[in-house]
N, C-alpha and C positions, 0 to 999 in steps of 0.2 A: 510246306507245297508254296510254290510262286506263283506269280499271277495266269500265267499260262496253265498250268496245271489245275488251279481253281476254275477257271473259266471252261476249261475242256471236261472236267467232272462235272459241272453244273448244266452242260448241254447233253450228257449221256442219260438214255433213258435205262435205269440200272435193272429194271425188272426186265425188259426186253434185252438186255446185254447178257444176262444170266443165261436166257433161254437160248440166245444165240452161241454162246459158248458152249451150252450142254448139246447142241447139234440139232436143235429144232429146226424145220423145213424154213429154209433162208426167204424164199418168196413170200411164205405166210407172215412171217415175221415183219417183213418191210411193208406189206400191204397193212398190217396192224397198226404200225408207225403212222403211215400215211394217214390213215383213218383218224387216228388220234390227233394228229395235228391239225386236221381240219376241224374235229370237235371242239379244240382247246382255243380257236380261232387264229392259230399263227398264220393259216392260209384261209382267207375268207371263203366261207362255203358258196357264196354267189359267186366268186371267181370260177371255182371248181366246176359248178353247175353249169356256169356259162360257157364251159368248153363244148364245143359241138361236136357232133359226129363227122368225122372226116368225109368228104364228098369226094369221091374218085371221078377224076379226068384221064382221058389217054385219046392219044392219037399221033399218028406215024411213028410208032414204036415208043412214045413218050408215055410214062405214067408217074401221077403225081395226085397228090390229095390236098384239099383246101378245106380249113377249119376255122370257124369263129373263134377267137381267142383273146378278147379283149383285154384279159386282166394283163397280158404280156406287155402292153404300153407302160406300165407301171414298175416293171423290172429294173432293177438298179439299185443305186443308194438311197435310202431314206434321208428325208430331211431331218427327222429326229434322231440325231446322235449325240452322244456324250460329249458335253463341251470340252471336258479333259479327259479324254480315254488313256487307259494305262499302257495301251498298244499306240504307238505314234509313228508308226511308217505310213508315209504320205499316200493317198490314193485319191485321184481326180480332184485337183485343187485343193489337196490338203484334208480332205475328209477319209477318215480311217475306212479300213478295208472291210467290205461286208461279209467276207467269207473266214474272217478270222474269229476264232472262239470268243476272244475279249469283246469284240464288237457285238455277236450274235447274242452272248449272254446279258448284254445290256440292252440291246435295240429289240429284241425278241426274247424274253426271260422264260417264256413257255417252249421254246423251239428246242426239240429234243432229237437224238440221234444213236447210232450205235457205232463203237469203236472197234475197227479192224487193222491188222496188218496184212500187207500184201508186198511182196518181194522186199522184206524188211523195212517198208515204208508204211508209218502210221496214217490212217485215215479215218475220217468220220463221215458216215454215212447219214445225210440229211434229207428230208423231202425238199423237193426242189420248190422254191417258192413262185416259180412262173411255170408251171409245168405245161408241156405239151401233151402229155400221157397223164392218165390217172390209173396206177401211181406212178411217179417220176421221182428220180432222187438224183441228189449231187454228193459226191464223194471227195471231200475236202482235207488237204493238209492242215493239221493241227498248227504247224508253224507257217508263217508268211514265207513263202518262196514262189519265183517266178514260174507260170505255166511252162511245161516243157513235154516233148513226146516221149513217154516210157513204154514201149509195145509189151514190156513183160509186166507192168504193170495193169494196164489194159486186160490182156490176157489172164493174169492171175485173178483180176477181179471178177471176169466173167466165170472162171473156174469156181471160184467161190460161192456165185449165185447162179447157179444152172439155169439157163432158160433166158437170163436176162441179156438184153442189148446194152453193151457197154460202149460208151463214146468218149473221146478225146480230142479236143479241138487244139490245133496248134496256135502259137502267139500270131496274132492278127489273122486269124481265120474264122472270126466269128465268136469268139468266145466273149460273154458278157465282162469277164473278168480276168483277163489274161496276165495280171500281176500276182494272182493266186493260183497255187496248183492245185487243180480239181480235174476229176472225171464226172461223167453222168452215167445213170443207167436207168432202164425202165423195162417194162412187159409190154410185149406186144407180138400177135401171133406172126406178123411179116410187116415189111416196110415195101412202099414202091420200088425201092431200089432193087429188092430181090427178084422182082419180075423183070426188071430190065432186059432187054435183048441182048445178045452176046455179039460184038463186032469181029473181036480176034481171039485167039485161044492159044496158049501155049501149054507147058506142063505144070499142070496144077493151078495155073494163073489165066485170068480172062479179062479182057479188055471191053468193058461194057460199051453198048451203042447207046451213049447218053450224051446230050449235048456238052457236059462239061467232061474233064478225063476222071474215070472212075475204074480202078482196079480192083477185081474180086479174086481173092486168095482164098483157096480151099486146101484142107489136109485132115487126116482122120486122127493123126496122134497130136497131142496138145505142144510137145517139145518141139517137133519139127515144124509145126505152124508157127510158134512163135518166133524161132530162130529165122524163118524164111521172111516173116512178116518184119522184123527188127532190120534185118539186112536191106531189104526192099526199100523202107522208109528212110534208113539212113543214106543209102545211095541218092535218094531224090533229095533229100535235104542238103545232101553234100555238093549239090549242082551250083548253090549260091546263095547269099545271104537273104535274098527275098522269096525263098522257096519254104512252103508250109504245106500241111496236110490235115485232113479231117479223117479219122480213124473210127470206124465202126465194127466191132467184134462180137462174136456170139458163138458159145458152145451149143451146137444142136446136137440131137439124138445120136446121130451117126458120123458127125464130123464136125470141125472148127471152120467158121467161115469169116473173113474179113474183107471189109470194103475200105479202100485207100482213096480218098478224094484229093487229088494233085490240085494243089493251090499255089499261086504265086501273086505276092501283094502287088505287083505291077498291074494286074488286071483287076478291076474293080468294075461295079455296076452303079448306075444311079437310079436303079429300080428298086432297092430294098436297104433302108435304114440306112446303116453307116456306108453303105458299098460292100460290106464284107459278110454276105449270109453265113451262118454256121453250118453245123453238120446237117441239120433238119431239112433244109432245102434241097441240097444234092440228094438226100435220102428220099425226097420226093414228098415233103411236108411243107406246106405254106400257111401259117398262122396269119390270118388278117385281124389286124389291131383295132379296126373300127368298120362301120357299115360300108363307108366309101370305099375302102382297100378291099372288102370282100366283094362287092360289086364290080370293081375294075378286073380283080381276078377271075370272078365267074364268068364276066364277058370275054375276057380276052384269053381265057385259060390255057391253053396249051402252047398257043403262040407268045404269050407273054413267059411261061414258064422257060420255053426255049431260049428266049432272048435274055433272060437271067441268067441261065447257067452258060450260056455261049458267051456272055461278056466276063465272066470269071475264068473260063477256060484258058490254060496256059498255052500260049501258041508260040513256040520257038523251036530253033534246030535242036538245042539241047535236049529239051523234053523229047523230040522225036526220036533222037538217038536212043534215050532212055527208053522208051517204050519197045523200039527195035531190039534192044539188048535182052529186054526183059523177056520178050517173046521167044527169042532163040535162046534162052538159057535152058 
């Protein structure tokens, strides 16, 4: 057994893995996994209990929620790293990648997950160490490989865990670690983006009346949904090297639904951390990392959210033509 296999084996919860393979309800097992991680201290209980109820705001057709989530300010690479890690791919100034099993097994020896394969790709589902929801998970590649958009993997993961929202951020589209392939999943009844008004509508596709560009795609069958989603994303990314997307998909009781947030690295904002908010903000969720930030958002609410989303909206003739062609197809 090589170093990667040993590290991967050490972070698997073998009891839950057996239940997973036997067909036990996936949501129940994941909720149990998350609870265990809080109990064994991988995620501080104070951080989880400090996530406040999301406060809704709306006006002029805009819907979003604001939450206190002060633990998210600590997300990223821990300073306590192995001085000579067996895995040496550089990350942020030479520090090892915090999504690699070798690093996880050393830095967080009590962290556990379940192993899955989706579309022939191996993944490990682990509790998200900086959650927005409770529970909230990250599905990582055991091998170190860069982030990319794989619509088939996102849809396959959503099919494997019915009822879960599955998220994938493109490179430079808000991912905390764009150097390591990963997706996220969580359980929530709905998201603010789901009640966003419709601006334009085509055959199975809708352009939402949202300050940034969001496309909603719906279909009854998984295969047709996956094919059209992948083609749509590929066409947009093909417009140029600066194009990115945030992808949000879910299998609902009677249909598949996907939200594609069109992004472009040329359009940034000075209102949010690195200037590139991730999937949660276009989906309508703002996590305030301290009291001052929360107070600003609560005071300016819809106006500030509108500016944040308008700042990152791709505005150019190529995008306009892409949307026109999408609605005409």
